[in-house]
One Martini backbone bead per residue (centre of mass of N, CA, C, O) as a GRO file, in nm:
protein
  528
    1UNK     BB    1   2.119   3.128   1.463
    2UNK     BB    2   1.980   2.846   1.392
    3UNK     BB    3   1.676   2.742   1.199
    4UNK     BB    4   1.706   2.453   1.268
    5UNK     BB    5   1.549   2.210   1.385
    6UNK     BB    6   1.595   1.999   1.644
    7UNK     BB    7   1.347   1.821   1.536
    8UNK     BB    8   1.351   1.652   1.210
    9UNK     BB    9   1.094   1.557   0.973
   10UNK     BB   10   1.091   1.446   0.618
   11UNK     BB   11   0.903   1.254   0.433
   12UNK     BB   12   0.813   0.991   0.570
   13UNK     BB   13   0.873   0.639   0.498
   14UNK     BB   14   0.680   0.332   0.592
   15UNK     BB   15   0.712  -0.024   0.556
   16UNK     BB   16   0.533  -0.349   0.594
   17UNK     BB   17   0.567  -0.475   0.333
   18UNK     BB   18   0.260  -0.389   0.183
   19UNK     BB   19   0.241  -0.191   0.428
   20UNK     BB   20   0.171   0.147   0.461
   21UNK     BB   21   0.214   0.363   0.735
   22UNK     BB   22   0.403   0.587   0.611
   23UNK     BB   23   0.331   0.898   0.398
   24UNK     BB   24   0.492   1.182   0.417
   25UNK     BB   25   0.600   1.259   0.708
   26UNK     BB   26   0.605   1.558   0.911
   27UNK     BB   27   0.835   1.696   1.175
   28UNK     BB   28   0.861   1.958   1.426
   29UNK     BB   29   1.097   2.034   1.706
   30UNK     BB   30   1.150   2.221   1.999
   31UNK     BB   31   1.249   2.351   2.265
   32UNK     BB   32   0.959   2.317   2.484
   33UNK     BB   33   0.820   2.107   2.316
   34UNK     BB   34   0.500   1.916   2.344
   35UNK     BB   35   0.407   1.635   2.155
   36UNK     BB   36   0.105   1.500   2.043
   37UNK     BB   37  -0.001   1.184   1.926
   38UNK     BB   38  -0.267   1.127   1.698
   39UNK     BB   39  -0.505   0.866   1.610
   40UNK     BB   40  -0.573   0.601   1.473
   41UNK     BB   41  -0.541   0.286   1.489
   42UNK     BB   42  -0.252   0.224   1.289
   43UNK     BB   43  -0.127   0.514   1.180
   44UNK     BB   44   0.192   0.544   1.322
   45UNK     BB   45   0.298   0.641   1.604
   46UNK     BB   46   0.512   0.430   1.688
   47UNK     BB   47   0.674   0.443   1.429
   48UNK     BB   48   0.758   0.739   1.447
   49UNK     BB   49   0.914   0.715   1.713
   50UNK     BB   50   1.126   0.509   1.610
   51UNK     BB   51   1.238   0.693   1.390
   52UNK     BB   52   1.320   0.937   1.566
   53UNK     BB   53   1.515   0.745   1.751
   54UNK     BB   54   1.658   0.512   1.555
   55UNK     BB   55   1.541   0.219   1.575
   56UNK     BB   56   1.443   0.294   1.291
   57UNK     BB   57   1.428   0.306   0.937
   58UNK     BB   58   1.351   0.469   0.672
   59UNK     BB   59   1.268   0.442   0.336
   60UNK     BB   60   1.213   0.756   0.347
   61UNK     BB   61   1.369   1.050   0.402
   62UNK     BB   62   1.431   1.291   0.666
   63UNK     BB   63   1.667   1.321   0.954
   64UNK     BB   64   1.678   1.514   1.268
   65UNK     BB   65   1.877   1.471   1.565
   66UNK     BB   66   1.979   1.450   1.863
   67UNK     BB   67   2.211   1.276   2.027
   68UNK     BB   68   2.024   1.323   2.286
   69UNK     BB   69   1.806   1.048   2.267
   70UNK     BB   70   1.504   0.933   2.417
   71UNK     BB   71   1.362   0.599   2.461
   72UNK     BB   72   1.071   0.416   2.540
   73UNK     BB   73   1.080   0.110   2.639
   74UNK     BB   74   0.881  -0.171   2.682
   75UNK     BB   75   1.162  -0.314   2.737
   76UNK     BB   76   1.430  -0.374   2.904
   77UNK     BB   77   1.787  -0.367   2.807
   78UNK     BB   78   1.806  -0.622   3.024
   79UNK     BB   79   1.885  -0.853   3.222
   80UNK     BB   80   1.728  -1.034   3.474
   81UNK     BB   81   2.001  -1.023   3.657
   82UNK     BB   82   1.967  -0.747   3.689
   83UNK     BB   83   1.946  -0.451   3.863
   84UNK     BB   84   1.821  -0.161   3.962
   85UNK     BB   85   2.102  -0.028   4.004
   86UNK     BB   86   2.206  -0.082   3.719
   87UNK     BB   87   2.003   0.106   3.579
   88UNK     BB   88   2.078   0.365   3.733
   89UNK     BB   89   2.378   0.373   3.660
   90UNK     BB   90   2.327   0.400   3.356
   91UNK     BB   91   2.162   0.667   3.371
   92UNK     BB   92   2.423   0.818   3.528
   93UNK     BB   93   2.687   0.789   3.355
   94UNK     BB   94   2.708   1.058   3.195
   95UNK     BB   95   2.696   1.246   3.438
   96UNK     BB   96   2.950   1.132   3.582
   97UNK     BB   97   3.148   1.176   3.352
   98UNK     BB   98   3.116   1.484   3.325
   99UNK     BB   99   3.188   1.554   3.616
  100UNK     BB  100   3.475   1.436   3.609
  101UNK     BB  101   3.577   1.611   3.373
  102UNK     BB  102   3.535   1.888   3.505
  103UNK     BB  103   3.734   1.837   3.735
  104UNK     BB  104   3.983   1.799   3.551
  105UNK     BB  105   3.959   2.089   3.397
  106UNK     BB  106   3.964   2.310   3.628
  107UNK     BB  107   4.298   2.338   3.636
  108UNK     BB  108   4.308   2.430   3.291
  109UNK     BB  109   4.166   2.727   3.198
  110UNK     BB  110   4.420   2.871   3.046
  111UNK     BB  111   4.341   2.684   2.823
  112UNK     BB  112   4.166   2.707   2.534
  113UNK     BB  113   4.078   2.413   2.486
  114UNK     BB  114   3.983   2.356   2.771
  115UNK     BB  115   3.777   2.586   2.783
  116UNK     BB  116   3.597   2.480   2.553
  117UNK     BB  117   3.528   2.205   2.679
  118UNK     BB  118   3.416   2.317   2.942
  119UNK     BB  119   3.185   2.481   2.816
  120UNK     BB  120   3.037   2.246   2.677
  121UNK     BB  121   2.994   2.075   2.937
  122UNK     BB  122   2.843   2.293   3.095
  123UNK     BB  123   2.599   2.303   2.910
  124UNK     BB  124   2.522   2.009   2.946
  125UNK     BB  125   2.489   2.016   3.253
  126UNK     BB  126   2.258   2.222   3.255
  127UNK     BB  127   2.057   2.067   3.072
  128UNK     BB  128   2.089   1.804   3.293
  129UNK     BB  129   2.109   1.878   3.585
  130UNK     BB  130   2.368   1.755   3.730
  131UNK     BB  131   2.364   1.862   4.043
  132UNK     BB  132   2.057   1.707   4.071
  133UNK     BB  133   2.059   1.396   4.008
  134UNK     BB  134   2.035   1.242   4.277
  135UNK     BB  135   1.773   1.376   4.368
  136UNK     BB  136   1.611   1.302   4.114
  137UNK     BB  137   1.623   0.997   4.153
  138UNK     BB  138   1.459   0.993   4.416
  139UNK     BB  139   1.204   1.136   4.309
  140UNK     BB  140   1.136   0.940   4.080
  141UNK     BB  141   1.109   0.680   4.246
  142UNK     BB  142   0.886   0.791   4.425
  143UNK     BB  143   0.683   0.890   4.201
  144UNK     BB  144   0.683   0.569   4.076
  145UNK     BB  145   0.700   0.352   4.313
  146UNK     BB  146   1.047   0.262   4.371
  147UNK     BB  147   1.127   0.271   4.648
  148UNK     BB  148   1.370   0.040   4.773
  149UNK     BB  149   1.456  -0.093   4.505
  150UNK     BB  150   1.698  -0.399   4.463
  151UNK     BB  151   1.626  -0.599   4.240
  152UNK     BB  152   1.580  -0.825   4.025
  153UNK     BB  153   1.418  -0.807   3.726
  154UNK     BB  154   1.286  -1.099   3.737
  155UNK     BB  155   1.113  -1.010   4.011
  156UNK     BB  156   0.953  -0.824   3.844
  157UNK     BB  157   0.709  -0.681   3.711
  158UNK     BB  158   0.605  -0.546   3.424
  159UNK     BB  159   0.524  -0.273   3.552
  160UNK     BB  160   0.791  -0.222   3.705
  161UNK     BB  161   0.977  -0.223   3.457
  162UNK     BB  162   0.838   0.009   3.314
  163UNK     BB  163   0.889   0.221   3.540
  164UNK     BB  164   1.199   0.195   3.534
  165UNK     BB  165   1.241   0.291   3.244
  166UNK     BB  166   1.120   0.570   3.294
  167UNK     BB  167   1.308   0.656   3.522
  168UNK     BB  168   1.574   0.645   3.363
  169UNK     BB  169   1.493   0.867   3.160
  170UNK     BB  170   1.440   1.097   3.365
  171UNK     BB  171   1.724   1.096   3.488
  172UNK     BB  172   1.880   1.164   3.228
  173UNK     BB  173   1.760   1.400   3.064
  174UNK     BB  174   1.717   1.439   2.770
  175UNK     BB  175   1.675   1.651   2.500
  176UNK     BB  176   1.496   1.401   2.391
  177UNK     BB  177   1.163   1.264   2.419
  178UNK     BB  178   1.024   0.930   2.348
  179UNK     BB  179   0.677   0.844   2.409
  180UNK     BB  180   0.508   0.527   2.464
  181UNK     BB  181   0.278   0.501   2.676
  182UNK     BB  182   0.373   0.620   2.981
  183UNK     BB  183   0.099   0.553   3.170
  184UNK     BB  184   0.148   0.278   3.189
  185UNK     BB  185   0.136   0.146   3.513
  186UNK     BB  186  -0.002   0.405   3.638
  187UNK     BB  187  -0.106   0.592   3.873
  188UNK     BB  188  -0.236   0.891   3.944
  189UNK     BB  189   0.010   0.995   4.104
  190UNK     BB  190   0.229   0.923   3.891
  191UNK     BB  191   0.109   1.088   3.660
  192UNK     BB  192   0.133   1.361   3.801
  193UNK     BB  193   0.439   1.355   3.822
  194UNK     BB  194   0.498   1.332   3.518
  195UNK     BB  195   0.367   1.592   3.430
  196UNK     BB  196   0.547   1.786   3.596
  197UNK     BB  197   0.819   1.697   3.481
  198UNK     BB  198   0.772   1.759   3.175
  199UNK     BB  199   0.694   2.062   3.199
  200UNK     BB  200   0.995   2.135   3.324
  201UNK     BB  201   1.128   2.086   3.066
  202UNK     BB  202   1.356   2.215   2.810
  203UNK     BB  203   1.293   2.013   2.609
  204UNK     BB  204   1.187   1.751   2.405
  205UNK     BB  205   0.848   1.615   2.347
  206UNK     BB  206   0.717   1.292   2.237
  207UNK     BB  207   0.372   1.166   2.228
  208UNK     BB  208   0.197   0.857   2.288
  209UNK     BB  209  -0.156   0.863   2.389
  210UNK     BB  210  -0.472   0.767   2.571
  211UNK     BB  211  -0.431   1.003   2.777
  212UNK     BB  212  -0.612   1.290   2.785
  213UNK     BB  213  -0.517   1.435   3.038
  214UNK     BB  214  -0.218   1.420   2.979
  215UNK     BB  215  -0.228   1.580   2.711
  216UNK     BB  216  -0.354   1.836   2.846
  217UNK     BB  217  -0.117   1.889   3.060
  218UNK     BB  218   0.150   1.873   2.856
  219UNK     BB  219   0.079   1.989   2.583
  220UNK     BB  220   0.154   2.229   2.311
  221UNK     BB  221   0.094   2.003   2.090
  222UNK     BB  222  -0.096   1.856   1.810
  223UNK     BB  223  -0.072   1.551   1.611
  224UNK     BB  224  -0.254   1.440   1.332
  225UNK     BB  225  -0.227   1.124   1.151
  226UNK     BB  226  -0.490   1.131   1.009
  227UNK     BB  227  -0.571   1.079   0.654
  228UNK     BB  228  -0.881   1.119   0.593
  229UNK     BB  229  -0.855   1.459   0.616
  230UNK     BB  230  -0.575   1.643   0.498
  231UNK     BB  231  -0.391   1.500   0.674
  232UNK     BB  232  -0.141   1.603   0.844
  233UNK     BB  233  -0.203   1.778   1.161
  234UNK     BB  234  -0.145   2.084   1.335
  235UNK     BB  235  -0.194   2.182   1.685
  236UNK     BB  236  -0.230   2.429   1.896
  237UNK     BB  237  -0.204   2.304   2.198
  238UNK     BB  238  -0.399   2.116   2.368
  239UNK     BB  239  -0.645   1.882   2.372
  240UNK     BB  240  -0.883   2.078   2.400
  241UNK     BB  241  -0.810   2.246   2.147
  242UNK     BB  242  -0.826   2.011   1.950
  243UNK     BB  243  -1.127   1.946   1.991
  244UNK     BB  244  -1.234   2.222   1.897
  245UNK     BB  245  -1.108   2.214   1.616
  246UNK     BB  246  -1.255   1.951   1.528
  247UNK     BB  247  -1.540   2.055   1.560
  248UNK     BB  248  -1.516   2.282   1.348
  249UNK     BB  249  -1.437   2.098   1.115
  250UNK     BB  250  -1.698   1.936   1.114
  251UNK     BB  251  -1.884   2.169   1.050
  252UNK     BB  252  -1.748   2.246   0.779
  253UNK     BB  253  -1.782   1.973   0.646
  254UNK     BB  254  -2.091   1.960   0.655
  255UNK     BB  255  -2.137   2.223   0.498
  256UNK     BB  256  -1.984   2.149   0.241
  257UNK     BB  257  -2.141   1.896   0.173
  258UNK     BB  258  -2.423   2.029   0.151
  259UNK     BB  259  -2.353   2.241  -0.064
  260UNK     BB  260  -2.263   2.036  -0.282
  261UNK     BB  261  -2.528   1.877  -0.296
  262UNK     BB  262  -2.702   2.116  -0.382
  263UNK     BB  263  -2.543   2.181  -0.640
  264UNK     BB  264  -2.573   1.906  -0.777
  265UNK     BB  265  -2.878   1.915  -0.798
  266UNK     BB  266  -2.894   2.173  -0.974
  267UNK     BB  267  -2.718   2.071  -1.209
  268UNK     BB  268  -2.889   1.828  -1.286
  269UNK     BB  269  -3.136   1.996  -1.345
  270UNK     BB  270  -3.009   2.174  -1.567
  271UNK     BB  271  -2.937   1.935  -1.757
  272UNK     BB  272  -3.215   1.748  -1.746
  273UNK     BB  273  -3.440   1.996  -1.746
  274UNK     BB  274  -3.427   2.309  -1.773
  275UNK     BB  275  -3.265   2.354  -2.038
  276UNK     BB  276  -3.462   2.176  -2.216
  277UNK     BB  277  -3.730   2.332  -2.153
  278UNK     BB  278  -3.587   2.585  -2.287
  279UNK     BB  279  -3.751   2.599  -2.579
  280UNK     BB  280  -3.810   2.651  -2.946
  281UNK     BB  281  -4.165   2.554  -3.003
  282UNK     BB  282  -4.302   2.773  -3.128
  283UNK     BB  283  -4.484   2.909  -3.351
  284UNK     BB  284  -4.494   3.073  -3.640
  285UNK     BB  285  -4.500   3.413  -3.720
  286UNK     BB  286  -4.628   3.533  -4.013
  287UNK     BB  287  -4.429   3.345  -4.181
  288UNK     BB  288  -4.135   3.407  -4.041
  289UNK     BB  289  -3.878   3.209  -4.103
  290UNK     BB  290  -3.617   3.370  -4.076
  291UNK     BB  291  -3.668   3.482  -3.789
  292UNK     BB  292  -3.714   3.215  -3.654
  293UNK     BB  293  -3.437   3.086  -3.715
  294UNK     BB  294  -3.265   3.308  -3.588
  295UNK     BB  295  -3.387   3.298  -3.300
  296UNK     BB  296  -3.372   2.991  -3.250
  297UNK     BB  297  -3.064   2.965  -3.277
  298UNK     BB  298  -2.996   3.150  -3.038
  299UNK     BB  299  -3.137   2.984  -2.819
  300UNK     BB  300  -2.986   2.718  -2.866
  301UNK     BB  301  -2.705   2.830  -2.797
  302UNK     BB  302  -2.772   2.912  -2.507
  303UNK     BB  303  -2.855   2.635  -2.411
  304UNK     BB  304  -2.594   2.484  -2.481
  305UNK     BB  305  -2.413   2.654  -2.298
  306UNK     BB  306  -2.557   2.594  -2.034
  307UNK     BB  307  -2.526   2.289  -2.045
  308UNK     BB  308  -2.219   2.280  -2.073
  309UNK     BB  309  -2.149   2.434  -1.808
  310UNK     BB  310  -2.304   2.248  -1.617
  311UNK     BB  311  -2.153   1.986  -1.695
  312UNK     BB  312  -1.872   2.080  -1.620
  313UNK     BB  313  -1.933   2.136  -1.319
  314UNK     BB  314  -2.041   1.855  -1.255
  315UNK     BB  315  -1.783   1.697  -1.319
  316UNK     BB  316  -1.599   1.848  -1.125
  317UNK     BB  317  -1.762   1.803  -0.856
  318UNK     BB  318  -1.781   1.494  -0.866
  319UNK     BB  319  -1.457   1.462  -0.839
  320UNK     BB  320  -1.421   1.681  -0.567
  321UNK     BB  321  -1.596   1.597  -0.360
  322UNK     BB  322  -1.675   1.553  -0.052
  323UNK     BB  323  -1.714   1.337   0.176
  324UNK     BB  324  -1.906   1.193   0.386
  325UNK     BB  325  -1.955   1.218   0.697
  326UNK     BB  326  -1.920   1.022   0.943
  327UNK     BB  327  -2.100   0.849   1.155
  328UNK     BB  328  -2.167   0.865   1.464
  329UNK     BB  329  -2.210   0.734   1.753
  330UNK     BB  330  -2.533   0.566   1.794
  331UNK     BB  331  -2.813   0.483   1.933
  332UNK     BB  332  -3.096   0.335   1.814
  333UNK     BB  333  -3.242   0.443   2.045
  334UNK     BB  334  -3.424   0.616   2.272
  335UNK     BB  335  -3.501   0.775   2.534
  336UNK     BB  336  -3.635   0.725   2.821
  337UNK     BB  337  -3.898   0.814   2.975
  338UNK     BB  338  -3.971   0.931   3.284
  339UNK     BB  339  -4.237   0.753   3.319
  340UNK     BB  340  -4.059   0.469   3.295
  341UNK     BB  341  -3.942   0.471   3.565
  342UNK     BB  342  -3.753   0.208   3.735
  343UNK     BB  343  -3.663  -0.071   3.882
  344UNK     BB  344  -3.404  -0.290   3.766
  345UNK     BB  345  -3.178  -0.317   4.000
  346UNK     BB  346  -3.082  -0.534   4.293
  347UNK     BB  347  -2.874  -0.524   4.583
  348UNK     BB  348  -2.854  -0.755   4.879
  349UNK     BB  349  -2.624  -0.870   5.077
  350UNK     BB  350  -2.358  -0.908   4.905
  351UNK     BB  351  -2.136  -1.198   4.866
  352UNK     BB  352  -1.782  -1.260   4.737
  353UNK     BB  353  -1.586  -1.335   4.922
  354UNK     BB  354  -1.310  -1.097   4.876
  355UNK     BB  355  -1.443  -0.932   4.617
  356UNK     BB  356  -1.742  -0.875   4.752
  357UNK     BB  357  -1.930  -0.593   4.929
  358UNK     BB  358  -2.288  -0.555   4.946
  359UNK     BB  359  -2.550  -0.405   5.090
  360UNK     BB  360  -2.650  -0.175   4.865
  361UNK     BB  361  -2.803  -0.166   4.523
  362UNK     BB  362  -2.952   0.066   4.291
  363UNK     BB  363  -3.111   0.046   3.956
  364UNK     BB  364  -3.240   0.239   3.737
  365UNK     BB  365  -3.373   0.289   3.410
  366UNK     BB  366  -3.198   0.595   3.421
  367UNK     BB  367  -2.920   0.543   3.501
  368UNK     BB  368  -2.606   0.720   3.607
  369UNK     BB  369  -2.305   0.527   3.665
  370UNK     BB  370  -1.996   0.542   3.848
  371UNK     BB  371  -1.724   0.315   3.887
  372UNK     BB  372  -1.474   0.321   4.134
  373UNK     BB  373  -1.131   0.215   4.177
  374UNK     BB  374  -0.904   0.004   4.242
  375UNK     BB  375  -0.736  -0.252   4.192
  376UNK     BB  376  -0.932  -0.515   4.342
  377UNK     BB  377  -1.219  -0.385   4.440
  378UNK     BB  378  -1.465  -0.505   4.223
  379UNK     BB  379  -1.581  -0.388   3.955
  380UNK     BB  380  -1.612  -0.632   3.761
  381UNK     BB  381  -1.770  -0.808   3.957
  382UNK     BB  382  -2.015  -0.627   3.988
  383UNK     BB  383  -2.104  -0.634   3.691
  384UNK     BB  384  -2.143  -0.946   3.679
  385UNK     BB  385  -2.363  -0.957   3.892
  386UNK     BB  386  -2.563  -0.764   3.751
  387UNK     BB  387  -2.562  -0.959   3.482
  388UNK     BB  388  -2.550  -1.276   3.584
  389UNK     BB  389  -2.253  -1.415   3.558
  390UNK     BB  390  -2.250  -1.405   3.878
  391UNK     BB  391  -2.282  -1.586   4.178
  392UNK     BB  392  -2.329  -1.531   4.486
  393UNK     BB  393  -2.299  -1.658   4.798
  394UNK     BB  394  -2.473  -1.412   4.900
  395UNK     BB  395  -2.784  -1.281   4.849
  396UNK     BB  396  -2.954  -1.032   4.646
  397UNK     BB  397  -3.065  -1.057   4.296
  398UNK     BB  398  -3.259  -0.814   4.124
  399UNK     BB  399  -3.471  -0.846   3.830
  400UNK     BB  400  -3.669  -0.700   3.635
  401UNK     BB  401  -3.917  -0.734   3.435
  402UNK     BB  402  -3.813  -0.686   3.099
  403UNK     BB  403  -3.505  -0.683   3.156
  404UNK     BB  404  -3.217  -0.598   2.974
  405UNK     BB  405  -2.874  -0.709   2.996
  406UNK     BB  406  -2.561  -0.548   2.917
  407UNK     BB  407  -2.210  -0.660   2.865
  408UNK     BB  408  -1.885  -0.511   2.867
  409UNK     BB  409  -1.605  -0.671   2.858
  410UNK     BB  410  -1.264  -0.694   2.862
  411UNK     BB  411  -1.309  -1.011   2.779
  412UNK     BB  412  -1.437  -1.120   2.501
  413UNK     BB  413  -1.688  -1.385   2.449
  414UNK     BB  414  -1.779  -1.600   2.196
  415UNK     BB  415  -1.955  -1.881   2.138
  416UNK     BB  416  -1.890  -1.839   1.815
  417UNK     BB  417  -1.577  -1.819   1.650
  418UNK     BB  418  -1.676  -1.855   1.335
  419UNK     BB  419  -1.805  -1.600   1.334
  420UNK     BB  420  -1.868  -1.298   1.204
  421UNK     BB  421  -1.913  -0.968   1.229
  422UNK     BB  422  -2.137  -0.951   1.014
  423UNK     BB  423  -2.319  -1.176   1.148
  424UNK     BB  424  -2.348  -1.032   1.437
  425UNK     BB  425  -2.412  -0.763   1.305
  426UNK     BB  426  -2.734  -0.545   1.289
  427UNK     BB  427  -2.674  -0.272   1.180
  428UNK     BB  428  -2.721   0.003   0.971
  429UNK     BB  429  -2.428   0.068   1.031
  430UNK     BB  430  -2.131   0.001   0.950
  431UNK     BB  431  -1.838  -0.075   1.094
  432UNK     BB  432  -1.655   0.107   0.921
  433UNK     BB  433  -1.835   0.364   0.950
  434UNK     BB  434  -1.797   0.367   1.268
  435UNK     BB  435  -1.479   0.279   1.324
  436UNK     BB  436  -1.456  -0.033   1.457
  437UNK     BB  437  -1.386  -0.172   1.166
  438UNK     BB  438  -1.226  -0.305   0.923
  439UNK     BB  439  -1.298  -0.431   0.617
  440UNK     BB  440  -1.091  -0.678   0.636
  441UNK     BB  441  -1.248  -0.788   0.923
  442UNK     BB  442  -1.565  -0.853   0.886
  443UNK     BB  443  -1.500  -1.169   0.756
  444UNK     BB  444  -1.376  -1.261   1.011
  445UNK     BB  445  -1.334  -1.454   1.256
  446UNK     BB  446  -1.351  -1.372   1.588
  447UNK     BB  447  -1.116  -1.571   1.673
  448UNK     BB  448  -0.899  -1.381   1.495
  449UNK     BB  449  -0.931  -1.155   1.678
  450UNK     BB  450  -0.864  -0.925   1.880
  451UNK     BB  451  -0.950  -0.797   2.173
  452UNK     BB  452  -1.020  -0.514   2.062
  453UNK     BB  453  -1.199  -0.611   1.825
  454UNK     BB  454  -1.407  -0.768   1.994
  455UNK     BB  455  -1.500  -0.524   2.161
  456UNK     BB  456  -1.606  -0.357   1.916
  457UNK     BB  457  -1.820  -0.557   1.830
  458UNK     BB  458  -1.977  -0.565   2.098
  459UNK     BB  459  -2.039  -0.264   2.103
  460UNK     BB  460  -2.199  -0.254   1.836
  461UNK     BB  461  -2.427  -0.445   1.933
  462UNK     BB  462  -2.524  -0.253   2.164
  463UNK     BB  463  -2.591  -0.010   1.982
  464UNK     BB  464  -2.798  -0.155   1.788
  465UNK     BB  465  -2.912  -0.323   2.071
  466UNK     BB  466  -3.017  -0.185   2.331
  467UNK     BB  467  -3.045  -0.212   2.654
  468UNK     BB  468  -3.183  -0.129   2.959
  469UNK     BB  469  -2.893  -0.231   3.066
  470UNK     BB  470  -2.566  -0.080   3.070
  471UNK     BB  471  -2.252  -0.250   3.095
  472UNK     BB  472  -1.919  -0.100   3.147
  473UNK     BB  473  -1.582  -0.217   3.099
  474UNK     BB  474  -1.369  -0.018   2.999
  475UNK     BB  475  -1.478   0.128   2.715
  476UNK     BB  476  -1.201   0.288   2.605
  477UNK     BB  477  -1.063   0.050   2.546
  478UNK     BB  478  -0.927   0.017   2.224
  479UNK     BB  479  -0.969   0.318   2.156
  480UNK     BB  480  -0.972   0.581   2.002
  481UNK     BB  481  -1.005   0.905   2.075
  482UNK     BB  482  -1.246   0.964   1.886
  483UNK     BB  483  -1.421   0.720   1.978
  484UNK     BB  484  -1.434   0.795   2.275
  485UNK     BB  485  -1.584   1.060   2.230
  486UNK     BB  486  -1.833   0.938   2.088
  487UNK     BB  487  -1.920   0.750   2.316
  488UNK     BB  488  -1.971   0.966   2.531
  489UNK     BB  489  -2.191   1.110   2.371
  490UNK     BB  490  -2.380   0.862   2.335
  491UNK     BB  491  -2.434   0.802   2.644
  492UNK     BB  492  -2.622   1.054   2.694
  493UNK     BB  493  -2.850   0.896   2.484
  494UNK     BB  494  -2.898   0.641   2.619
  495UNK     BB  495  -3.091   0.390   2.679
  496UNK     BB  496  -3.144   0.376   2.985
  497UNK     BB  497  -2.904   0.230   3.165
  498UNK     BB  498  -2.572   0.339   3.301
  499UNK     BB  499  -2.278   0.141   3.380
  500UNK     BB  500  -1.945   0.237   3.488
  501UNK     BB  501  -1.609   0.111   3.463
  502UNK     BB  502  -1.321   0.330   3.537
  503UNK     BB  503  -0.985   0.486   3.476
  504UNK     BB  504  -1.066   0.716   3.299
  505UNK     BB  505  -1.003   1.043   3.353
  506UNK     BB  506  -1.175   1.185   3.136
  507UNK     BB  507  -1.440   1.042   3.191
  508UNK     BB  508  -1.449   1.123   3.492
  509UNK     BB  509  -1.427   1.434   3.459
  510UNK     BB  510  -1.705   1.436   3.256
  511UNK     BB  511  -1.892   1.329   3.458
  512UNK     BB  512  -2.254   1.387   3.548
  513UNK     BB  513  -2.291   1.170   3.747
  514UNK     BB  514  -2.279   0.947   3.969
  515UNK     BB  515  -2.059   0.804   4.227
  516UNK     BB  516  -1.880   0.493   4.303
  517UNK     BB  517  -1.655   0.383   4.556
  518UNK     BB  518  -1.424   0.132   4.572
  519UNK     BB  519  -1.303  -0.053   4.859
  520UNK     BB  520  -1.103  -0.271   4.972
  521UNK     BB  521  -1.299  -0.442   5.223
  522UNK     BB  522  -1.548  -0.261   5.173
  523UNK     BB  523  -1.860  -0.175   5.189
  524UNK     BB  524  -2.134  -0.121   4.974
  525UNK     BB  525  -2.340   0.169   4.956
  526UNK     BB  526  -2.596   0.346   4.899
  527UNK     BB  527  -2.614   0.656   4.723
  528UNK     BB  528  -2.818   0.950   4.709
   0.00000   0.00000   0.00000
């Protein structure tokens, strides 16, 4: 058998204008491997997927892919006048063609050429589970919440069209699947179906996703595209294993940095102080000038050699030392002591149209509370009422004196859009050092920043000057996976109360505090 990888990319380079997105990236994947792509936003995950799929061509490098390679398009390549059934028929077209051809060839298997073609098609049919295709189509449509739909695409929502594109790809069951954020627009049940489907595939899957539970359930390998330290790195195992490997890398990085800084300090001392202090300036004994000169010269040579060696090592280490590990996200203040705990916020008999119905909710000054529930249940509305951004139709909203409430909304709006991130943010650690904003963006007016960039600036402001009550609406949206992990760690030591509304399954899975679940149309009562 050939030892050439099934899907192989070598030294891929891709630039858009003056910006180089990928620089010498290599990746290999074989059948049965499911690779998750991770890294900072903008590092090139989506670009790599497009190159692997042949949607775009690299500027340099080599690519080898199977003929049967499926790519998840963000928008269906069909006219809005096409129907759901048209998309399904297209997804099943190769399977139906091969099935028809197998039926044609079945009567002539005594011919060697016919037998060879029949054997090749039979292998293809088995790889694509041809005889179960119709049942698979029904299961996929049901699993993704599309059963019974045969409308024109123009009448579907964007989320429905996205799920239909994913369904078509799963029904095709290509030898290699390249998926960019496949869990977008899926509820928890549909994501669970997708996880089970992908794990059962015999082919290759390459995924870029911000859903950490999904990566943990599906992936056999994780490839980190972040070039910050060491370049592209591959880790065996799922996302949990990747996190542990990164944690150990961080420990080794910090140890190496500290060891090198200690050595640099010693070398500078050797060059600037110690070596020169050990000098031969004692007076001549017994007038023995010849012996004095001979011994003094020897000492001076030893000192010079020591200074030269120390300077050489100092120059070498100064040029090769590892950079200081970036500071993780941390709130500026310390945890409120238990003795300071008091009631911070209270809602009583609050009603706001059909959007919110709260009998009672109390938030103490050290509260840790997760608000969950489906879209439309009122999670964002509840946070805005708690923050005083929205006044309810009826009911009492009480805020204790001296309590400052901060809210991170999903769509951040700054009063003055002409101010820059640098002008707004007053933290000790710069935004680029925090990893929340690139250096090129810190002096741009916030009105020119994207929604995600504005949210990261607002988050940085809350971290630098944390309020007594911190309300976070989908806080991990628009964050890279590493920043999301740092934020979750930071929240454990955040001062005051923390109330979070989130769909993030990883955040919810690892949440250690109480949870309140909102159900549309039902009143919310305080849970002890």
